[in-house]
C-alpha positions as semicolon CSV with decimal commas, in nm:
position;residue;x (nm);y (nm);z (nm)
1;X;-0,022;0,003;-0,008
2;X;0,286;0,226;0,094
3;X;0,450;0,200;-0,213
4;X;0,192;0,187;-0,444
5;X;0,118;0,574;-0,270
6;X;0,477;0,606;-0,364
7;X;0,399;0,527;-0,687
8;X;0,088;0,746;-0,711
9;X;0,288;1,086;-0,560
10;X;0,552;0,993;-0,822
11;X;0,279;1,003;-1,133
12;X;0,117;1,321;-0,933
13;X;0,473;1,494;-0,926
14;X;0,574;1,381;-1,300
15;X;0,219;1,584;-1,391
16;X;0,171;1,978;-1,457
17;X;0,117;2,119;-1,125
18;X;-0,244;2,259;-1,119
19;X;-0,333;2,589;-1,073
20;X;-0,600;2,660;-0,766
21;X;-0,759;2,948;-0,530
22;X;-0,756;2,995;-0,254
23;X;-1,140;2,802;-0,218
24;X;-0,972;2,575;-0,389
25;X;-0,722;2,459;-0,191
26;X;-0,969;2,465;0,085
27;X;-1,176;2,228;-0,037
28;X;-0,923;2,006;-0,194
29;X;-0,681;1,965;0,129
30;X;-0,930;1,739;0,233
31;X;-1,078;1,524;-0,083
32;X;-0,770;1,598;-0,324
33;X;-0,443;1,689;-0,101
34;X;-0,183;1,554;-0,333
35;X;-0,305;1,812;-0,633
36;X;-0,340;2,018;-0,370
37;X;0,018;2,013;-0,245
38;X;0,133;2,007;-0,641
39;X;-0,039;2,303;-0,667
40;X;0,148;2,454;-0,352
41;X;0,469;2,326;-0,457
42;X;0,442;2,572;-0,722
43;X;0,275;2,886;-0,477
44;X;0,339;2,782;-0,187
45;X;0,085;2,963;0,060
46;X;0,005;3,013;0,446
47;X;-0,168;3,309;0,584
48;X;-0,552;3,165;0,452
49;X;-0,502;2,878;0,663
50;X;-0,318;3,034;0,956
51;X;-0,589;3,312;0,949
52;X;-0,864;3,034;0,965
53;X;-0,647;2,823;1,292
54;X;-0,628;3,189;1,490
55;X;-1,013;3,181;1,395
56;X;-1,059;2,816;1,511
57;X;-0,855;2,829;1,805
58;X;-1,092;3,170;1,960
59;X;-1,402;2,998;1,883
60;X;-1,240;2,653;2,103
61;X;-1,154;2,889;2,344
62;X;-1,530;3,057;2,385
63;X;-1,685;2,757;2,430
64;X;-1,405;2,561;2,642
65;X;-1,331;2,858;2,849
66;X;-1,634;2,846;3,097
67;X;-1,634;2,510;3,149
68;X;-1,274;2,521;3,206
69;X;-1,304;2,788;3,503
70;X;-1,625;2,580;3,671
71;X;-1,416;2,272;3,643
72;X;-1,040;2,459;3,829
73;X;-1,314;2,611;4,072
74;X;-1,439;2,243;4,159
75;X;-1,074;2,112;4,198
76;X;-1,028;2,392;4,456
77;X;-1,341;2,333;4,632
78;X;-1,212;1,954;4,651
79;X;-0,880;1,999;4,778
80;X;-0,921;1,887;5,111
81;X;-0,552;2,079;5,182
82;X;-0,759;2,429;5,185
83;X;-0,930;2,522;5,481
84;X;-1,320;2,675;5,372
85;X;-1,167;3,055;5,383
86;X;-0,895;2,949;5,103
87;X;-1,118;2,807;4,931
88;X;-1,370;3,093;4,947
89;X;-1,038;3,312;4,849
90;X;-0,927;3,106;4,570
91;X;-1,253;3,072;4,411
92;X;-1,305;3,437;4,389
93;X;-0,938;3,500;4,247
94;X;-1,044;3,284;4,012
95;X;-1,377;3,434;3,920
96;X;-1,245;3,840;3,938
97;X;-0,959;3,735;3,722
98;X;-1,186;3,556;3,423
99;X;-1,404;3,905;3,474
100;X;-1,117;4,114;3,372
101;X;-1,145;4,252;3,034
102;X;-0,782;4,225;2,955
103;X;-0,761;3,873;3,076
104;X;-1,084;3,810;2,808
105;X;-0,868;4,007;2,562
106;X;-0,546;3,762;2,584
107;X;-0,733;3,453;2,653
108;X;-0,985;3,526;2,334
109;X;-0,778;3,740;2,097
110;X;-0,377;3,771;2,155
111;X;-0,333;3,438;2,341
112;X;-0,463;3,217;2,017
113;X;-0,276;3,484;1,780
114;X;0,052;3,475;1,943
115;X;0,003;3,072;2,039
116;X;-0,094;2,972;1,686
117;X;0,255;3,171;1,462
118;X;0,419;3,046;1,743
119;X;0,361;2,656;1,695
120;X;0,387;2,678;1,341
121;X;0,715;2,878;1,309
122;X;0,845;2,594;1,579
123;X;0,697;2,278;1,400
124;X;0,763;2,384;1,048
125;X;1,126;2,442;1,163
126;X;1,138;2,096;1,276
127;X;0,998;2,023;0,956
128;X;1,202;2,180;0,786
129;X;1,510;2,047;0,987
130;X;1,395;1,673;0,918
131;X;1,317;1,694;0,554
132;X;1,628;1,890;0,481
133;X;1,888;1,782;0,709
134;X;1,768;1,423;0,834
135;X;1,646;1,299;0,515
136;X;1,869;1,506;0,267
137;X;1,648;1,641;0,063
138;X;1,602;2,050;-0,068
139;X;1,301;2,266;0,047
140;X;1,220;2,626;0,099
141;X;1,089;2,719;0,464
142;X;0,797;2,834;0,309
143;X;0,699;2,574;0,127
144;X;0,737;2,338;0,434
145;X;0,508;2,647;0,616
146;X;0,270;2,585;0,357
147;X;0,209;2,236;0,384
148;X;0,190;2,261;0,773
149;X;-0,038;2,526;0,741
150;X;-0,275;2,370;0,461
151;X;-0,269;2,040;0,655
152;X;-0,380;2,256;0,987
153;X;-0,703;2,265;0,793
154;X;-0,788;1,923;0,967
155;X;-0,890;2,164;1,226
156;X;-1,218;2,257;1,134
157;X;-1,382;1,933;1,073
158;X;-1,227;1,840;1,425
159;X;-1,438;2,172;1,553
160;X;-1,727;2,084;1,372
161;X;-1,723;1,760;1,552
162;X;-1,630;1,869;1,898
163;X;-1,825;2,149;1,977
164;X;-2,193;1,965;2,012
165;X;-1,988;1,737;2,252
166;X;-1,848;2,025;2,445
167;X;-2,219;2,166;2,501
168;X;-2,403;1,771;2,483
169;X;-2,082;1,684;2,796
170;X;-2,087;2,034;2,934
171;X;-1,705;1,999;2,984
172;X;-1,341;2,072;2,837
173;X;-1,194;1,695;2,883
174;X;-1,388;1,625;2,499
175;X;-1,159;1,312;2,356
176;X;-1,176;1,186;2,002
177;X;-0,858;0,956;2,086
178;X;-0,848;0,613;2,241
179;X;-0,838;0,831;2,565
180;X;-1,238;0,826;2,537
181;X;-1,216;0,424;2,609
182;X;-1,074;0,495;2,921
183;X;-1,292;0,434;3,220
184;X;-1,416;0,788;3,448
185;X;-1,124;0,934;3,695
186;X;-0,817;0,822;3,486
187;X;-0,723;1,099;3,377
188;X;-0,439;1,136;3,557
189;X;-0,323;0,793;3,494
190;X;-0,003;0,743;3,227
191;X;-0,203;0,569;2,963
192;X;-0,498;0,777;2,951
193;X;-0,206;1,069;2,884
194;X;-0,045;0,842;2,599
195;X;-0,366;0,728;2,468
196;X;-0,496;1,141;2,434
197;X;-0,190;1,177;2,168
198;X;-0,358;0,906;1,926
199;X;-0,655;1,152;1,839
200;X;-0,773;1,105;1,504
201;X;-0,773;1,446;1,361
202;X;-0,344;1,453;1,488
203;X;-0,329;1,090;1,273
204;X;-0,507;1,313;0,943
205;X;-0,259;1,578;0,980
206;X;0,004;1,344;0,997
207;X;-0,089;1,182;0,698
208;X;-0,168;1,526;0,530
209;X;0,219;1,630;0,616
210;X;0,384;1,336;0,475
211;X;0,153;1,322;0,147
212;X;0,298;1,714;0,121
213;X;0,643;1,691;0,218
214;X;0,644;1,373;-0,015
215;X;0,531;1,562;-0,347
216;X;0,805;1,886;-0,172
217;X;1,120;1,680;-0,199
218;X;0,987;1,461;-0,449
219;X;1,032;1,178;-0,192
220;X;0,841;0,841;-0,143
221;X;0,524;0,871;0,094
222;X;0,632;0,646;0,340
223;X;1,041;0,768;0,368
224;X;0,843;1,096;0,463
225;X;0,568;0,967;0,709
226;X;0,822;0,773;0,865
227;X;1,043;1,109;0,966
228;X;0,681;1,301;1,059
229;X;0,558;1,013;1,315
230;X;0,939;1,001;1,438
231;X;0,931;1,344;1,518
232;X;0,525;1,317;1,712
233;X;0,660;1,043;1,882
234;X;0,951;1,187;2,030
235;X;0,733;1,526;2,145
236;X;0,491;1,253;2,295
237;X;0,760;1,129;2,459
238;X;0,833;1,437;2,585
239;X;0,537;1,628;2,660
240;X;0,358;1,291;2,834
241;X;0,673;1,294;3,083
242;X;0,630;1,687;3,153
243;X;0,266;1,593;3,206
244;X;0,358;1,351;3,465
245;X;0,633;1,512;3,652
246;X;0,434;1,800;3,650
247;X;0,120;1,655;3,815
248;X;0,469;1,452;4,038
249;X;0,583;1,815;4,197
250;X;0,190;1,930;4,224
251;X;0,106;1,671;4,446
252;X;0,444;1,646;4,663
253;X;0,355;2,095;4,713
């Protein structure tokens, strides 16, 4: 299957790159990714998908923040180490902070803009290093950032699917990964934290990035997928280890 995909990618690369406008790319990234990436190879763009990602994060924050705030208050209220007076003070402080216009501006506007640009630059940098150094390919940073940003458009169907689940469950803890199969109360376990990284939309994005890089570098999809998956697994190990260490310190404190 991988060899067939590699041959298909090579066949697409030998064809003349199609001319696609922004809306055609936005549609094609879901239904004709190879064709879309061929077009992006000729004219790399990234601003439109970044704007879309920022809007998606803003909408998600508006939906999730009230639930996160409520869950934070519940954690404070259930903390046996705090007295009744301390709980009341902490809860009042949380509510006061969230009510400030400056905090809302940071949470809903400034935060998403800064976060998306930082994430885009950092991850594109790792992909550029992986493709140009580890695999020995040749591509411009603009081409790589284009592949990553357009692959990130899977955030749109993710938002469409998760929004009803958020509103129905009335909780920020909505999972579209194998972690959803874990029993209630296992959120802090090692297995749960590992399974959260098997999200179907992350897997979809990894697949798109692998196709895009294969076209940009003129490699087989199998080769670029191995590199992308390897980088992602390194991230998972670091993220899970950091999460477990942070949990341990909080418990000791």
